[in-house]
C-alpha positions as CSV (number, residue, x, y, z in Angstrom):
1,M,25.9,10.8,49.2
2,S,22.7,8.5,50.1
3,M,22.8,5.3,49.9
4,G,20.0,4.9,47.5
5,L,22.7,6.4,45.1
6,T,25.7,4.7,46.6
7,F,25.3,0.8,46.5
8,P,24.4,1.4,42.4
9,L,27.4,4.0,41.8
10,C,29.9,1.4,43.9
11,I,28.4,-1.7,41.6
12,A,28.9,0.4,37.9
13,L,32.0,1.7,38.7
14,G,33.7,-1.2,40.3
15,F,32.1,-4.0,37.1
16,F,33.2,-1.2,34.4
17,L,36.7,-0.3,35.6
18,G,37.3,-4.0,36.4
19,R,36.0,-4.5,32.7
20,W,38.0,-1.5,31.4
21,I,41.0,-3.1,33.5
22,G,40.4,-6.1,32.4
23,G,40.2,-5.5,28.7
24,R,43.8,-3.3,29.1
25,F,45.5,-7.5,29.9
26,G,43.4,-8.9,27.6
27,H,40.8,-10.8,30.6
28,P,37.9,-8.2,29.9
29,A,35.7,-10.8,32.2
30,I,38.3,-11.6,34.9
31,G,38.1,-7.7,35.5
32,Q,35.2,-7.3,35.1
33,W,34.1,-10.0,38.4
34,A,36.7,-8.9,40.4
35,G,35.6,-5.0,39.8
36,L,32.5,-6.3,40.4
37,I,33.1,-7.8,43.7
38,W,35.0,-4.5,44.5
39,G,32.0,-2.6,43.8
40,I,30.0,-5.0,46.1
41,S,32.8,-4.1,49.3
42,A,32.6,-0.9,48.5
43,A,29.1,-0.5,48.8
44,F,28.9,-2.5,51.8
45,W,32.0,-0.9,53.8
46,E,29.9,2.5,53.1
47,L,26.9,0.7,54.3
48,Y,28.8,-0.4,57.3
49,K,30.6,3.0,58.2
50,V,26.7,4.7,57.9
51,N,25.5,2.1,60.5
52,R,28.2,2.6,63.3
53,R,28.4,6.9,62.7
54,M,23.9,6.5,63.4
55,A,24.5,4.4,66.3
56,K,26.6,6.5,67.7
57,R,24.7,9.5,67.2
58,D,21.8,7.8,68.3
59,A,23.5,6.0,72.1
60,E,24.2,9.9,72.6
61,E,20.3,10.9,71.9
62,L,19.9,8.6,74.3
63,K,21.9,9.3,76.8
64,R,21.4,13.5,76.7
65,L,17.1,12.3,76.8
66,D,18.3,10.1,79.9
67,D,20.2,12.7,81.2
68,G,16.5,14.9,80.9
69,K,18.0,16.9,78.8
70,G,15.7,17.6,75.3
71,P,17.1,16.7,72.1
72,H,18.6,20.3,71.3
73,E,19.9,21.5,74.6
């Protein structure tokens, strides 16, 4: 999933799920804030994972180029 969709989906899902769960326990405001924090954390965790995956791929590509091989050899 693209990062352009991941961020808003994680944040919105966290917000609304937190509000719903908080409402079930009688504290929707606390639930929505907890869910919002959870959603933002999940979005940044996904960004971190994508960044690590891209850095690894870039390092492998640089190694191949330094070895004198083409991009797809």
